[in-house]
C-alpha positions in Angstrom: 109.5 116.1 84.5 107.7 115.6 81.2 105.3 113.2 79.5 106.2 114.7 76.1 106.0 112.1 73.3 104.6 109.4 75.7 101.6 107.4 74.5 98.9 107.2 77.2 95.9 104.9 76.9 93.0 106.0 79.2 89.8 104.0 79.8 86.7 106.0 80.4 88.4 109.3 79.7 85.6 111.2 78.0 84.9 113.2 81.2 85.7 113.7 84.8 88.9 112.4 86.4 90.1 110.5 83.3 89.8 113.6 81.1 91.5 115.8 83.8 94.5 113.4 83.8 94.5 113.5 80.0 94.5 117.2 79.8 97.4 117.5 82.3 99.5 115.1 80.2 98.4 116.9 77.0 100.1 120.1 78.2 103.4 118.3 77.8 102.5 117.2 74.2 101.7 113.6 75.1 99.8 111.3 72.8 96.4 110.4 74.4 94.1 107.6 73.5 90.6 108.0 74.9 88.9 104.6 75.0 85.3 105.0 76.2 81.7 104.1 75.3 80.3 107.6 74.9 80.3 108.7 71.3 77.0 110.7 71.4 76.0 113.4 73.8 74.0 112.4 76.9 72.2 115.3 78.6 72.7 113.6 82.0 76.5 113.0 81.4 78.1 115.6 79.2 81.2 114.8 77.2 82.1 112.2 74.5 85.2 110.7 73.2 85.2 113.3 70.5 84.8 116.3 72.7 87.5 114.9 75.0 89.8 114.5 72.0 89.2 118.1 70.9 90.0 119.4 74.4 93.2 117.3 74.5 94.4 118.7 71.2 93.6 122.3 72.3 95.7 121.6 75.4 98.7 120.7 73.2 98.4 116.9 73.0 97.7 114.5 70.1 94.4 112.6 70.6 92.9 109.4 69.3 89.3 108.8 70.2 88.2 105.1 70.2 84.7 104.0 71.0 85.1 100.8 73.1 83.3 98.9 75.8 86.0 97.5 78.1 83.7 94.7 79.2 84.3 93.1 75.7 87.8 91.6 75.2 87.5 91.9 71.5 86.9 95.6 71.7 89.8 96.0 74.1 92.2 94.2 71.8 91.0 96.2 68.9 91.4 99.5 70.8 94.9 98.6 71.9 95.8 97.6 68.3 94.5 101.0 67.0 96.5 102.9 69.5 99.7 101.0 68.6 99.0 101.4 64.9 98.6 105.2 65.4 101.4 105.9 67.8 103.8 102.9 67.6 103.3 101.6 71.1 101.9 102.3 74.6 103.9 103.8 77.5 101.2 104.4 80.1 97.9 102.7 80.8 95.3 104.5 83.0 92.6 102.2 84.3 90.1 104.9 85.0 86.8 103.4 83.8 84.6 102.4 86.7 80.9 101.6 87.5 79.3 102.6 90.9 76.1 101.4 92.5 75.9 102.2 96.3 73.2 99.7 97.3 73.0 97.2 100.1 72.9 93.5 99.3 69.1 93.1 99.1 68.8 96.1 96.8 71.6 95.2 94.4 70.1 93.7 91.2 72.1 91.1 89.3 72.4 93.5 86.4 74.1 96.1 88.5 76.3 93.6 90.2 77.5 92.3 86.8 78.0 95.8 85.5 80.4 96.7 88.4 82.3 93.4 88.2 82.5 93.5 84.4 83.7 97.1 84.2 85.8 97.4 87.3 87.5 94.0 87.7 87.2 92.4 84.2 87.8 95.6 82.4 90.9 96.5 84.5 92.3 93.0 84.2 91.8 92.5 80.5 92.9 96.0 79.5 96.1 95.6 81.5 96.6 92.2 80.0 96.3 93.5 76.5 98.6 96.5 77.2 101.4 94.6 79.0 103.3 93.4 75.9 103.6 97.0 74.7 104.5 98.3 78.2 107.3 95.7 78.4 108.6 96.9 75.1 108.4 100.5 76.4 110.6 99.4 79.4 113.1 97.8 77.0 113.3 101.2 75.2 113.8 103.1 78.5 110.5 104.9 78.3 109.4 104.5 81.9 106.1 102.5 81.5 103.4 102.7 84.1 100.0 101.3 84.8 97.9 103.6 87.1 94.6 102.3 88.4 92.0 104.5 90.1 91.3 102.2 93.0 91.6 102.4 96.8 94.0 100.9 99.3 93.0 97.4 100.3 91.3 97.1 103.7 89.5 94.2 105.3 87.5 96.4 107.7 83.8 95.4 107.7 82.7 99.1 107.7 83.8 99.5 104.1 81.7 96.6 103.0 78.5 96.7 105.0 76.7 99.5 103.1 77.5 98.4 99.6 79.1 94.9 99.5 79.1 94.5 95.7 80.6 97.9 94.9 83.4 97.5 97.5 84.3 94.0 96.2 84.5 95.4 92.7 86.8 98.3 93.6 89.0 96.1 95.8 89.2 93.7 92.8 90.8 96.5 90.8 93.2 97.1 93.8 94.0 93.4 93.8 95.1 93.6 90.2 97.5 96.4 91.3 98.8 94.3 94.2 99.4 91.2 92.0 100.6 92.8 88.8 103.0 95.1 90.5 104.9 92.1 91.8 104.5 90.1 88.6 105.9 92.7 86.3 108.4 94.3 88.6 111.3 92.5 87.0 110.1 93.7 83.6 110.4 97.3 84.7 106.7 98.1 84.4 105.3 100.1 87.3 101.8 99.2 88.6 100.3 101.6 91.1 96.9 102.7 92.4 95.7 106.3 93.1 92.7 107.3 95.2 91.3 110.6 96.4 91.2 111.7 100.0 87.9 113.6 99.4 84.9 113.1 97.1 85.6 114.5 93.7 83.2 116.7 91.8 82.3 114.8 88.6 79.1 114.5 86.5 78.8 110.9 87.7 78.9 112.0 91.4 76.3 114.6 90.8 73.9 111.9 89.8 74.1 110.3 93.3 71.2 111.6 95.5 72.2 113.6 98.6 75.7 114.6 97.4 76.6 118.2 97.9 79.5 118.9 95.6 80.2 122.2 97.4 82.1 119.9 99.9 84.2 118.2 97.2 87.5 118.8 95.4 88.0 119.2 91.7 89.4 116.4 89.4 92.5 118.4 88.9 93.9 117.2 92.2 94.0 113.7 90.9 95.4 114.9 87.6 98.3 116.6 89.3 99.0 113.6 91.6 98.9 111.2 88.6 101.3 113.4 86.7 103.8 113.2 89.6 103.4 109.4 89.8 103.8 108.8 86.1 107.1 110.7 86.1 108.6 108.6 88.8 111.0 105.8 87.8 109.0 102.7 86.9 111.7 100.4 88.2 111.4 101.9 91.7 107.9 103.4 92.2 105.7 100.3 91.9 103.2 98.5 94.1 102.0 101.6 95.9 98.5 102.7 96.8 98.8 106.4 96.6 96.5 109.0 98.0 96.2 112.2 96.0 97.0 114.9 98.6 99.8 112.7 100.1 101.5 112.5 96.7 101.3 116.3 96.2 102.4 117.0 99.8 105.5 114.8 99.2 106.7 117.1 96.5 106.1 120.3 98.5 102.5 121.3 97.5 101.0 123.2 100.4 98.1 125.1 98.7 95.2 122.6 98.4 92.6 125.3 98.5 92.9 125.7 94.7 91.4 122.2 94.3 88.3 123.0 96.4 85.1 123.4 94.5 84.3 126.2 97.0 87.6 127.9 98.0 87.9 128.1 101.8 86.1 124.8 102.4 87.5 122.9 105.4 85.0 120.1 106.1 85.2 118.1 102.9 83.1 115.1 102.1 85.6 112.2 102.5 85.8 109.4 100.0 85.2 105.8 100.9 87.9 103.3 102.1 90.2 105.7 103.9 90.3 105.9 107.7 
């Protein structure tokens, strides 16, 4: 398996899970486009598109940092155009950018509601839409194109909605893009899948949520390794799946999950949402 020479466009990849996926691909010598908003350091959320690009190149990849707000279709189109101009095409799209606000209905301001829907659903849809022509071309050239979206399996159980209706709807909107687009583009040879973690993942964004003890989390690298496995699967066959990180790795013989624990030896992990 290898992603050498592949061009991977990642939204929101300046830190956390997106950056971990980028670094795993960079070890193969992939071309990585980091399209995210953060161009200047924020003391609360370390990492910028430029620091991410530097890490990618140090890991062996070729990086292109693009400041872009995926809520804006003009900026999305411009970012895709820059990526194609630099690398000649796009083989893989990672819809990683996401906004979270875990509030009940009466405490969800319209501004936060709009942010989650604009980033999670609108951003995923429009970035996929803009990348599709190039992914189709990648398929024609036999380059195994994929869209991988960081979103959960769909479930209509009320317990996943009751505590944060707006956030759940926005994440399921991303998953509905996966469900529909996987079938829509199957005949074109473009794989569309989702990936979601079994446990909470230790990221800077998670650390900002009150009451979260990251000692009971796993590291972003578990998602990076799972994504690497998925992106190397045949796009004509492996599509329309809602993958769970540890299940993907177990399916290829991984038995040591302790290396992904923030605190080795941890057994009682903080579980993520949306999984029974």
